[in-house]
N, CA, C, O and the ligand as a Tripos MOL2 file, in Angstrom:
@<TRIPOS>MOLECULE
protein
  269   267    68     0     0
PROTEIN
NO_CHARGES

@<TRIPOS>ATOM
      1 N         135.9120  103.5170   74.9730 N.3       1 MET1
      2 CA        134.9560  103.5190   76.0930 C.3       1 MET1
      3 C         134.2620  104.8630   76.2280 C.2       1 MET1
      4 O         134.9050  105.9110   76.2970 O.2       1 MET1
      5 N         132.9480  104.8130   76.2640 N.am      2 LEU2
      6 CA        132.1970  106.0640   76.3610 C.3       2 LEU2
      7 C         132.1450  106.5290   77.8360 C.2       2 LEU2
      8 O         132.1070  105.7450   78.7840 O.2       2 LEU2
      9 N         132.1450  107.8350   77.9400 N.am      3 GLU3
     10 CA        132.1180  108.3870   79.3020 C.3       3 GLU3
     11 C         130.7050  108.5460   79.8180 C.2       3 GLU3
     12 O         130.4830  108.7400   81.0130 O.2       3 GLU3
     13 N         129.7500  108.4610   78.9010 N.am      4 GLY4
     14 CA        128.3670  108.6600   79.3310 C.3       4 GLY4
     15 C         128.0480  110.1410   79.3560 C.2       4 GLY4
     16 O         128.8660  110.9800   78.9780 O.2       4 GLY4
     17 N         126.8370  110.4460   79.8120 N.am      5 THR5
     18 CA        126.4070  111.8450   79.7730 C.3       5 THR5
     19 C         126.2060  112.3670   81.1910 C.2       5 THR5
     20 O         125.5680  113.4090   81.3480 O.2       5 THR5
     21 N         126.6920  111.7320   82.1950 N.am      6 HIS6
     22 CA        126.4830  112.1970   83.5470 C.3       6 HIS6
     23 C         127.1640  113.5610   83.6960 C.2       6 HIS6
     24 O         128.2700  113.7940   83.2090 O.2       6 HIS6
     25 N         126.4600  114.4320   84.3800 N.am      7 LEU7
     26 CA        126.9840  115.8130   84.5320 C.3       7 LEU7
     27 C         128.0200  115.8580   85.6700 C.2       7 LEU7
     28 O         127.8760  115.2720   86.7430 O.2       7 LEU7
     29 N         129.0710  116.6100   85.3300 N.am      8 MET8
     30 CA        130.1160  116.7750   86.3320 C.3       8 MET8
     31 C         130.2780  118.2600   86.5620 C.2       8 MET8
     32 O         129.8420  119.0650   85.7390 O.2       8 MET8
     33 N         130.9040  118.6420   87.6780 N.am      9 PRO9
     34 CA        131.2150  120.0570   87.8730 C.3       9 PRO9
     35 C         132.0530  120.5420   86.7160 C.2       9 PRO9
     36 O         132.7700  119.7790   86.0680 O.2       9 PRO9
     37 N         131.9420  121.8160   86.4790 N.am     10 LEU10
     38 CA        132.6860  122.4360   85.3530 C.3      10 LEU10
     39 C         134.1720  122.0780   85.3700 C.2      10 LEU10
     40 O         134.7460  121.7220   84.3410 O.2      10 LEU10
     41 N         134.7660  122.1740   86.5080 N.am     11 GLU11
     42 CA        136.2070  121.9530   86.6180 C.3      11 GLU11
     43 C         136.5530  120.5170   86.2200 C.2      11 GLU11
     44 O         137.5870  120.2560   85.6050 O.2      11 GLU11
     45 N         135.6630  119.5990   86.5880 N.am     12 ALA12
     46 CA        135.9890  118.1810   86.3240 C.3      12 ALA12
     47 C         136.1030  117.9230   84.8560 C.2      12 ALA12
     48 O         136.9770  117.1710   84.4250 O.2      12 ALA12
     49 N         135.2270  118.5360   84.0590 N.am     13 GLY13
     50 CA        135.2700  118.3290   82.6350 C.3      13 GLY13
     51 C         136.4560  119.0400   82.0030 C.2      13 GLY13
     52 O         137.0730  118.5370   81.0640 O.2      13 GLY13
     53 N         136.7770  120.2580   82.5520 N.am     14 LEU14
     54 CA        137.8590  120.9830   81.9750 C.3      14 LEU14
     55 C         139.2100  120.4600   82.3590 C.2      14 LEU14
     56 O         140.1910  120.6750   81.6470 O.2      14 LEU14
     57 N         139.2760  119.7730   83.4800 N.am     15 LEU15
     58 CA        140.5640  119.3000   83.9630 C.3      15 LEU15
     59 C         141.2760  118.4130   82.9430 C.2      15 LEU15
     60 O         142.5060  118.3560   82.9240 O.2      15 LEU15
     61 N         140.5420  117.7490   82.1290 N.am     16 GLU16
     62 CA        141.1690  116.8600   81.1450 C.3      16 GLU16
     63 C         141.9000  117.6220   80.0660 C.2      16 GLU16
     64 O         142.7950  117.0780   79.4200 O.2      16 GLU16
     65 N         141.5390  118.8580   79.8640 N.am     17 ILE17
     66 CA        142.1680  119.6210   78.7920 C.3      17 ILE17
     67 C         143.0330  120.7660   79.3640 C.2      17 ILE17
     68 O         143.7610  121.4270   78.6250 O.2      17 ILE17
     69 N         142.9400  120.9890   80.6980 N.am     18 LEU18
     70 CA        143.6680  122.0460   81.2730 C.3      18 LEU18
     71 C         145.0180  121.5890   81.7860 C.2      18 LEU18
     72 O         145.1330  120.4930   82.3340 O.2      18 LEU18
     73 N         146.0160  122.3920   81.6210 N.am     19 ALA19
     74 CA        147.3100  122.0870   82.1620 C.3      19 ALA19
     75 C         147.9700  123.3930   82.6990 C.2      19 ALA19
     76 O         147.6860  124.4940   82.2270 O.2      19 ALA19
     77 N         148.8050  123.2280   83.6410 N.am     20 CYS20
     78 CA        149.4950  124.3820   84.2010 C.3      20 CYS20
     79 C         150.2700  125.0950   83.1140 C.2      20 CYS20
     80 O         151.0440  124.4550   82.4030 O.2      20 CYS20
     81 N         150.0880  126.4070   82.9580 N.am     21 PRO21
     82 CA        150.8190  127.1290   81.9440 C.3      21 PRO21
     83 C         152.3150  127.2880   82.2950 C.2      21 PRO21
     84 O         153.1310  127.6230   81.4360 O.2      21 PRO21
     85 N         152.6470  127.0450   83.5490 N.am     22 ALA22
     86 CA        154.0520  127.2180   83.9580 C.3      22 ALA22
     87 C         154.8470  125.9340   83.6960 C.2      22 ALA22
     88 O         155.9920  125.9980   83.2480 O.2      22 ALA22
     89 N         154.2380  124.7530   83.9750 N.am     23 CYS23
     90 CA        155.0390  123.5080   83.8650 C.3      23 CYS23
     91 C         154.2890  122.4370   83.0680 C.2      23 CYS23
     92 O         154.8130  121.3480   82.8340 O.2      23 CYS23
     93 N         153.0600  122.7550   82.6540 N.am     24 HIS24
     94 CA        152.2580  121.8350   81.7860 C.3      24 HIS24
     95 C         151.8860  120.5370   82.5220 C.2      24 HIS24
     96 O         151.5990  119.5240   81.8840 O.2      24 HIS24
     97 N         151.8920  120.5690   83.8480 N.am     25 SER25
     98 CA        151.3620  119.4020   84.5930 C.3      25 SER25
     99 C         149.8610  119.4440   84.7040 C.2      25 SER25
    100 O         149.2890  120.5270   84.5800 O.2      25 SER25
    101 N         149.2010  118.3640   84.9260 N.am     26 PRO26
    102 CA        147.7280  118.3800   85.0860 C.3      26 PRO26
    103 C         147.3580  119.2110   86.3160 C.2      26 PRO26
    104 O         148.1500  119.3690   87.2450 O.2      26 PRO26
    105 N         146.1480  119.7290   86.2930 N.am     27 LEU27
    106 CA        145.6830  120.5080   87.4010 C.3      27 LEU27
    107 C         144.6440  119.6860   88.2340 C.2      27 LEU27
    108 O         143.8700  118.8940   87.6960 O.2      27 LEU27
    109 N         144.6750  119.9130   89.5300 N.am     28 ASP28
    110 CA        143.7870  119.1950   90.4280 C.3      28 ASP28
    111 C         142.7750  120.1360   91.0060 C.2      28 ASP28
    112 O         143.1110  121.2550   91.3950 O.2      28 ASP28
    113 N         141.5510  119.7050   91.0690 N.am     29 ASP29
    114 CA        140.4860  120.5650   91.6520 C.3      29 ASP29
    115 C         140.5630  120.5130   93.1330 C.2      29 ASP29
    116 O         140.2480  119.5000   93.7570 O.2      29 ASP29
    117 N         140.9940  121.6360   93.7120 N.am     30 ARG30
    118 CA        141.1030  121.7430   95.1520 C.3      30 ARG30
    119 C         140.1420  122.8190   95.6850 C.2      30 ARG30
    120 O         140.4300  123.5140   96.6600 O.2      30 ARG30
    121 N         139.0140  122.9250   95.0210 N.am     31 SER31
    122 CA        138.0870  123.9380   95.3960 C.3      31 SER31
    123 C         137.6980  123.8930   96.8420 C.2      31 SER31
    124 O         137.2470  122.8680   97.3540 O.2      31 SER31
    125 N         137.8750  125.0020   97.4900 N.am     32 ALA32
    126 CA        137.4090  125.1190   98.8710 C.3      32 ALA32
    127 C         136.0040  125.6180   98.8300 C.2      32 ALA32
    128 O         135.4180  125.7660   97.7580 O.2      32 ALA32
    129 N         135.4410  125.8870  100.0160 N.am     33 ASP33
    130 CA        134.0650  126.3320  100.0900 C.3      33 ASP33
    131 C         133.7860  127.5980   99.3560 C.2      33 ASP33
    132 O         132.8510  127.6830   98.5600 O.2      33 ASP33
    133 N         134.6110  128.5970   99.6260 N.am     34 ALA34
    134 CA        134.3940  129.9250   99.0790 C.3      34 ALA34
    135 C         135.3500  130.2810   97.9390 C.2      34 ALA34
    136 O         135.0290  131.1100   97.0870 O.2      34 ALA34
    137 N         136.4910  129.6680   97.9310 N.am     35 GLU35
    138 CA        137.4900  130.0660   96.9620 C.3      35 GLU35
    139 C         137.9190  128.8750   96.0850 C.2      35 GLU35
    140 O         138.9110  128.2070   96.3750 O.2      35 GLU35
    141 N         137.1790  128.6290   95.0420 N.am     36 PRO36
    142 CA        137.5800  127.5390   94.1330 C.3      36 PRO36
    143 C         138.9000  127.8290   93.4680 C.2      36 PRO36
    144 O         139.2040  128.9620   93.0950 O.2      36 PRO36
    145 N         139.6620  126.7920   93.3320 N.am     37 GLU37
    146 CA        140.9400  126.9910   92.6550 C.3      37 GLU37
    147 C         141.4610  125.6550   92.0890 C.2      37 GLU37
    148 O         141.1060  124.5790   92.5720 O.2      37 GLU37
    149 N         142.2710  125.7530   91.1020 N.am     38 LEU38
    150 CA        142.8780  124.5790   90.5100 C.3      38 LEU38
    151 C         144.3970  124.5690   90.8550 C.2      38 LEU38
    152 O         145.1420  125.5080   90.5750 O.2      38 LEU38
    153 N         144.7840  123.4630   91.4670 N.am     39 VAL39
    154 CA        146.1460  123.3750   91.9460 C.3      39 VAL39
    155 C         146.9660  122.5170   90.9980 C.2      39 VAL39
    156 O         146.5630  121.4240   90.6010 O.2      39 VAL39
    157 N         148.1330  123.0490   90.6490 N.am     40 CYS40
    158 CA        149.0470  122.3290   89.7680 C.3      40 CYS40
    159 C         149.5900  121.0910   90.5180 C.2      40 CYS40
    160 O         149.9270  121.1790   91.6990 O.2      40 CYS40
    161 N         149.6710  119.9470   89.8260 N.am     41 THR41
    162 CA        150.1470  118.7550   90.4550 C.3      41 THR41
    163 C         151.6510  118.5930   90.2680 C.2      41 THR41
    164 O         152.2170  117.6030   90.7310 O.2      41 THR41
    165 N         152.3020  119.5200   89.6150 N.am     42 GLY42
    166 CA        153.7180  119.4740   89.4280 C.3      42 GLY42
    167 C         154.4990  119.5190   90.7480 C.2      42 GLY42
    168 O         154.3100  120.4310   91.5530 O.2      42 GLY42
    169 N         155.3730  118.5350   90.9640 N.am     43 ALA43
    170 CA        156.0530  118.4250   92.2260 C.3      43 ALA43
    171 C         156.8130  119.7260   92.5620 C.2      43 ALA43
    172 O         156.8410  120.1500   93.7180 O.2      43 ALA43
    173 N         157.4230  120.3470   91.5530 N.am     44 ASP44
    174 CA        158.2230  121.5140   91.8110 C.3      44 ASP44
    175 C         157.4890  122.8390   91.4840 C.2      44 ASP44
    176 O         158.1040  123.9040   91.4180 O.2      44 ASP44
    177 N         156.1630  122.7390   91.2830 N.am     45 CYS45
    178 CA        155.4010  123.9190   90.9110 C.3      45 CYS45
    179 C         154.3460  124.1720   91.9670 C.2      45 CYS45
    180 O         154.5640  124.9480   92.8970 O.2      45 CYS45
    181 N         153.1910  123.5130   91.8260 N.am     46 GLY46
    182 CA        152.1510  123.6340   92.8800 C.3      46 GLY46
    183 C         151.4000  124.9320   92.9090 C.2      46 GLY46
    184 O         150.7480  125.2500   93.9040 O.2      46 GLY46
    185 N         151.4770  125.6950   91.8310 N.am     47 LEU47
    186 CA        150.7560  126.9470   91.7760 C.3      47 LEU47
    187 C         149.2380  126.6940   91.8590 C.2      47 LEU47
    188 O         148.7390  125.7140   91.3060 O.2      47 LEU47
    189 N         148.5280  127.5650   92.5360 N.am     48 ALA48
    190 CA        147.0750  127.4680   92.6530 C.3      48 ALA48
    191 C         146.4310  128.5210   91.8150 C.2      48 ALA48
    192 O         146.6440  129.7120   92.0420 O.2      48 ALA48
    193 N         145.6370  128.1110   90.8390 N.am     49 TYR49
    194 CA        144.9900  129.0890   89.9200 C.3      49 TYR49
    195 C         143.5790  129.3240   90.3920 C.2      49 TYR49
    196 O         142.8500  128.3780   90.6900 O.2      49 TYR49
    197 N         143.1800  130.6070   90.4640 N.am     50 PRO50
    198 CA        141.7970  130.9390   90.8900 C.3      50 PRO50
    199 C         140.7730  130.5890   89.8430 C.2      50 PRO50
    200 O         141.0800  130.5270   88.6530 O.2      50 PRO50
    201 N         139.5810  130.3650   90.2780 N.am     51 VAL51
    202 CA        138.4420  130.1420   89.3860 C.3      51 VAL51
    203 C         137.4380  131.2870   89.6530 C.2      51 VAL51
    204 O         136.8930  131.4250   90.7480 O.2      51 VAL51
    205 N         137.2210  132.0980   88.6020 N.am     52 ARG52
    206 CA        136.3580  133.2200   88.8080 C.3      52 ARG52
    207 C         135.1060  133.0610   87.9460 C.2      52 ARG52
    208 O         135.1930  132.9310   86.7250 O.2      52 ARG52
    209 N         133.9500  133.0720   88.5920 N.am     53 ASP53
    210 CA        132.6880  132.8780   87.8900 C.3      53 ASP53
    211 C         132.6890  131.5500   87.1010 C.2      53 ASP53
    212 O         132.0960  131.4400   86.0280 O.2      53 ASP53
    213 N         133.3560  130.5850   87.6590 N.am     54 GLY54
    214 CA        133.3570  129.2750   87.0030 C.3      54 GLY54
    215 C         134.4010  129.1230   85.8970 C.2      54 GLY54
    216 O         134.4720  128.0890   85.2330 O.2      54 GLY54
    217 N         135.1970  130.1520   85.7110 N.am     55 ILE55
    218 CA        136.1850  130.1210   84.6520 C.3      55 ILE55
    219 C         137.5640  130.1140   85.2520 C.2      55 ILE55
    220 O         137.9600  131.0750   85.9120 O.2      55 ILE55
    221 N         138.3040  129.0470   85.0340 N.am     56 PRO56
    222 CA        139.6770  129.0050   85.5240 C.3      56 PRO56
    223 C         140.5310  130.1000   84.9540 C.2      56 PRO56
    224 O         140.5120  130.3440   83.7470 O.2      56 PRO56
    225 N         141.2770  130.7610   85.8010 N.am     57 VAL57
    226 CA        142.2060  131.8350   85.3440 C.3      57 VAL57
    227 C         143.6090  131.2490   85.3170 C.2      57 VAL57
    228 O         144.3080  131.2730   86.3290 O.2      57 VAL57
    229 N         144.0230  130.7310   84.1890 N.am     58 LEU58
    230 CA        145.3040  130.0770   84.1050 C.3      58 LEU58
    231 C         146.3960  131.0320   83.7060 C.2      58 LEU58
    232 O         146.9850  130.9320   82.6290 O.2      58 LEU58
    233 N         146.6510  131.9530   84.5950 N.am     59 LEU59
    234 CA        147.7100  132.9310   84.3970 C.3      59 LEU59
    235 C         148.6880  132.8260   85.5260 C.2      59 LEU59
    236 O         148.2900  132.8590   86.6910 O.2      59 LEU59
    237 N         149.9330  132.7040   85.2250 N.am     60 VAL60
    238 CA        150.9320  132.5440   86.2680 C.3      60 VAL60
    239 C         150.9240  133.7650   87.1780 C.2      60 VAL60
    240 O         151.1380  133.6440   88.3840 O.2      60 VAL60
    241 N         150.6800  134.9330   86.6110 N.am     61 ASP61
    242 CA        150.6780  136.1370   87.3850 C.3      61 ASP61
    243 C         149.5170  136.1750   88.3780 C.2      61 ASP61
    244 O         149.5750  136.8740   89.3900 O.2      61 ASP61
    245 N         148.4720  135.4200   88.0780 N.am     62 GLU62
    246 CA        147.3040  135.4150   88.9570 C.3      62 GLU62
    247 C         147.3270  134.2460   89.9500 C.2      62 GLU62
    248 O         146.4990  134.1690   90.8580 O.2      62 GLU62
    249 N         148.2740  133.3560   89.7600 N.am     63 ALA63
    250 CA        148.3150  132.1440   90.5710 C.3      63 ALA63
    251 C         148.8270  132.4530   91.9620 C.2      63 ALA63
    252 O         149.6080  133.3810   92.1710 O.2      63 ALA63
    253 N         148.3580  131.6370   92.9230 N.am     64 ARG64
    254 CA        148.8350  131.7620   94.2740 C.3      64 ARG64
    255 C         150.0050  130.7810   94.4500 C.2      64 ARG64
    256 O         149.9260  129.6060   94.0940 O.2      64 ARG64
    257 N         151.0680  131.3110   95.0030 N.am     65 ARG65
    258 CA        152.2460  130.4710   95.1950 C.3      65 ARG65
    259 C         152.0210  129.5360   96.3930 C.2      65 ARG65
    260 O         151.3820  129.9320   97.3670 O.2      65 ARG65
    261 N         152.5390  128.3000   96.3310 N.am     66 PRO66
    262 CA        152.4190  127.4160   97.4410 C.3      66 PRO66
    263 C         153.1510  127.9440   98.6460 C.2      66 PRO66
    264 O         154.1590  128.6360   98.4970 O.2      66 PRO66
    265 N         152.6780  127.6400   99.8360 N.am     67 ALA67
    266 CA        153.2810  128.1760  101.0340 C.3      67 ALA67
    267 C         154.6630  127.5450  101.2650 C.2      67 ALA67
    268 O         155.3370  127.8760  102.2400 O.2      67 ALA67
    269 ZN        152.6990  123.9310   87.4180 Zn       68 ZN68
@<TRIPOS>BOND
     1     1     2 1
     2     2     3 1
     3     3     4 2
     4     3     5 am
     5     5     6 1
     6     6     7 1
     7     7     8 2
     8     7     9 am
     9     9    10 1
    10    10    11 1
    11    11    12 2
    12    11    13 am
    13    13    14 1
    14    14    15 1
    15    15    16 2
    16    15    17 am
    17    17    18 1
    18    18    19 1
    19    19    20 2
    20    19    21 am
    21    21    22 1
    22    22    23 1
    23    23    24 2
    24    23    25 am
    25    25    26 1
    26    26    27 1
    27    27    28 2
    28    27    29 am
    29    29    30 1
    30    30    31 1
    31    31    32 2
    32    31    33 am
    33    33    34 1
    34    34    35 1
    35    35    36 2
    36    35    37 am
    37    37    38 1
    38    38    39 1
    39    39    40 2
    40    39    41 am
    41    41    42 1
    42    42    43 1
    43    43    44 2
    44    43    45 am
    45    45    46 1
    46    46    47 1
    47    47    48 2
    48    47    49 am
    49    49    50 1
    50    50    51 1
    51    51    52 2
    52    51    53 am
    53    53    54 1
    54    54    55 1
    55    55    56 2
    56    55    57 am
    57    57    58 1
    58    58    59 1
    59    59    60 2
    60    59    61 am
    61    61    62 1
    62    62    63 1
    63    63    64 2
    64    63    65 am
    65    65    66 1
    66    66    67 1
    67    67    68 2
    68    67    69 am
    69    69    70 1
    70    70    71 1
    71    71    72 2
    72    71    73 am
    73    73    74 1
    74    74    75 1
    75    75    76 2
    76    75    77 am
    77    77    78 1
    78    78    79 1
    79    79    80 2
    80    79    81 am
    81    81    82 1
    82    82    83 1
    83    83    84 2
    84    83    85 am
    85    85    86 1
    86    86    87 1
    87    87    88 2
    88    87    89 am
    89    89    90 1
    90    90    91 1
    91    91    92 2
    92    91    93 am
    93    93    94 1
    94    94    95 1
    95    95    96 2
    96    95    97 am
    97    97    98 1
    98    98    99 1
    99    99   100 2
   100    99   101 am
   101   101   102 1
   102   102   103 1
   103   103   104 2
   104   103   105 am
   105   105   106 1
   106   106   107 1
   107   107   108 2
   108   107   109 am
   109   109   110 1
   110   110   111 1
   111   111   112 2
   112   111   113 am
   113   113   114 1
   114   114   115 1
   115   115   116 2
   116   115   117 am
   117   117   118 1
   118   118   119 1
   119   119   120 2
   120   119   121 am
   121   121   122 1
   122   122   123 1
   123   123   124 2
   124   123   125 am
   125   125   126 1
   126   126   127 1
   127   127   128 2
   128   127   129 am
   129   129   130 1
   130   130   131 1
   131   131   132 2
   132   131   133 am
   133   133   134 1
   134   134   135 1
   135   135   136 2
   136   135   137 am
   137   137   138 1
   138   138   139 1
   139   139   140 2
   140   139   141 am
   141   141   142 1
   142   142   143 1
   143   143   144 2
   144   143   145 am
   145   145   146 1
   146   146   147 1
   147   147   148 2
   148   147   149 am
   149   149   150 1
   150   150   151 1
   151   151   152 2
   152   151   153 am
   153   153   154 1
   154   154   155 1
   155   155   156 2
   156   155   157 am
   157   157   158 1
   158   158   159 1
   159   159   160 2
   160   159   161 am
   161   161   162 1
   162   162   163 1
   163   163   164 2
   164   163   165 am
   165   165   166 1
   166   166   167 1
   167   167   168 2
   168   167   169 am
   169   169   170 1
   170   170   171 1
   171   171   172 2
   172   171   173 am
   173   173   174 1
   174   174   175 1
   175   175   176 2
   176   175   177 am
   177   177   178 1
   178   178   179 1
   179   179   180 2
   180   179   181 am
   181   181   182 1
   182   182   183 1
   183   183   184 2
   184   183   185 am
   185   185   186 1
   186   186   187 1
   187   187   188 2
   188   187   189 am
   189   189   190 1
   190   190   191 1
   191   191   192 2
   192   191   193 am
   193   193   194 1
   194   194   195 1
   195   195   196 2
   196   195   197 am
   197   197   198 1
   198   198   199 1
   199   199   200 2
   200   199   201 am
   201   201   202 1
   202   202   203 1
   203   203   204 2
   204   203   205 am
   205   205   206 1
   206   206   207 1
   207   207   208 2
   208   207   209 am
   209   209   210 1
   210   210   211 1
   211   211   212 2
   212   211   213 am
   213   213   214 1
   214   214   215 1
   215   215   216 2
   216   215   217 am
   217   217   218 1
   218   218   219 1
   219   219   220 2
   220   219   221 am
   221   221   222 1
   222   222   223 1
   223   223   224 2
   224   223   225 am
   225   225   226 1
   226   226   227 1
   227   227   228 2
   228   227   229 am
   229   229   230 1
   230   230   231 1
   231   231   232 2
   232   231   233 am
   233   233   234 1
   234   234   235 1
   235   235   236 2
   236   235   237 am
   237   237   238 1
   238   238   239 1
   239   239   240 2
   240   239   241 am
   241   241   242 1
   242   242   243 1
   243   243   244 2
   244   243   245 am
   245   245   246 1
   246   246   247 1
   247   247   248 2
   248   247   249 am
   249   249   250 1
   250   250   251 1
   251   251   252 2
   252   251   253 am
   253   253   254 1
   254   254   255 1
   255   255   256 2
   256   255   257 am
   257   257   258 1
   258   258   259 1
   259   259   260 2
   260   259   261 am
   261   261   262 1
   262   262   263 1
   263   263   264 2
   264   263   265 am
   265   265   266 1
   266   266   267 1
   267   267   268 2
@<TRIPOS>SUBSTRUCTURE
     1 MET1         2 RESIDUE 1 A MET
     2 LEU2         6 RESIDUE 1 A LEU
     3 GLU3        10 RESIDUE 1 A GLU
     4 GLY4        14 RESIDUE 1 A GLY
     5 THR5        18 RESIDUE 1 A THR
     6 HIS6        22 RESIDUE 1 A HIS
     7 LEU7        26 RESIDUE 1 A LEU
     8 MET8        30 RESIDUE 1 A MET
     9 PRO9        34 RESIDUE 1 A PRO
    10 LEU10       38 RESIDUE 1 A LEU
    11 GLU11       42 RESIDUE 1 A GLU
    12 ALA12       46 RESIDUE 1 A ALA
    13 GLY13       50 RESIDUE 1 A GLY
    14 LEU14       54 RESIDUE 1 A LEU
    15 LEU15       58 RESIDUE 1 A LEU
    16 GLU16       62 RESIDUE 1 A GLU
    17 ILE17       66 RESIDUE 1 A ILE
    18 LEU18       70 RESIDUE 1 A LEU
    19 ALA19       74 RESIDUE 1 A ALA
    20 CYS20       78 RESIDUE 1 A CYS
    21 PRO21       82 RESIDUE 1 A PRO
    22 ALA22       86 RESIDUE 1 A ALA
    23 CYS23       90 RESIDUE 1 A CYS
    24 HIS24       94 RESIDUE 1 A HIS
    25 SER25       98 RESIDUE 1 A SER
    26 PRO26      102 RESIDUE 1 A PRO
    27 LEU27      106 RESIDUE 1 A LEU
    28 ASP28      110 RESIDUE 1 A ASP
    29 ASP29      114 RESIDUE 1 A ASP
    30 ARG30      118 RESIDUE 1 A ARG
    31 SER31      122 RESIDUE 1 A SER
    32 ALA32      126 RESIDUE 1 A ALA
    33 ASP33      130 RESIDUE 1 A ASP
    34 ALA34      134 RESIDUE 1 A ALA
    35 GLU35      138 RESIDUE 1 A GLU
    36 PRO36      142 RESIDUE 1 A PRO
    37 GLU37      146 RESIDUE 1 A GLU
    38 LEU38      150 RESIDUE 1 A LEU
    39 VAL39      154 RESIDUE 1 A VAL
    40 CYS40      158 RESIDUE 1 A CYS
    41 THR41      162 RESIDUE 1 A THR
    42 GLY42      166 RESIDUE 1 A GLY
    43 ALA43      170 RESIDUE 1 A ALA
    44 ASP44      174 RESIDUE 1 A ASP
    45 CYS45      178 RESIDUE 1 A CYS
    46 GLY46      182 RESIDUE 1 A GLY
    47 LEU47      186 RESIDUE 1 A LEU
    48 ALA48      190 RESIDUE 1 A ALA
    49 TYR49      194 RESIDUE 1 A TYR
    50 PRO50      198 RESIDUE 1 A PRO
    51 VAL51      202 RESIDUE 1 A VAL
    52 ARG52      206 RESIDUE 1 A ARG
    53 ASP53      210 RESIDUE 1 A ASP
    54 GLY54      214 RESIDUE 1 A GLY
    55 ILE55      218 RESIDUE 1 A ILE
    56 PRO56      222 RESIDUE 1 A PRO
    57 VAL57      226 RESIDUE 1 A VAL
    58 LEU58      230 RESIDUE 1 A LEU
    59 LEU59      234 RESIDUE 1 A LEU
    60 VAL60      238 RESIDUE 1 A VAL
    61 ASP61      242 RESIDUE 1 A ASP
    62 GLU62      246 RESIDUE 1 A GLU
    63 ALA63      250 RESIDUE 1 A ALA
    64 ARG64      254 RESIDUE 1 A ARG
    65 ARG65      258 RESIDUE 1 A ARG
    66 PRO66      262 RESIDUE 1 A PRO
    67 ALA67      266 RESIDUE 1 A ALA
    68 ZN68       269 GROUP 0 **** ****
């Protein structure tokens, strides 16, 4: 099945190949207005990775821990 050529936000295209470096779960785009970030969907993880200049920073040391 072809996906077509419709343009999606950068994160949407990258999400298919990006995984949490800590637990390898898929990442979810939870971009807020000013602070885009990718949130790990792992039940026991949930780290939020920042997106800087449109580039996800998938470093555990840079991730925000869930509250
Ligand atoms: Zn994770």
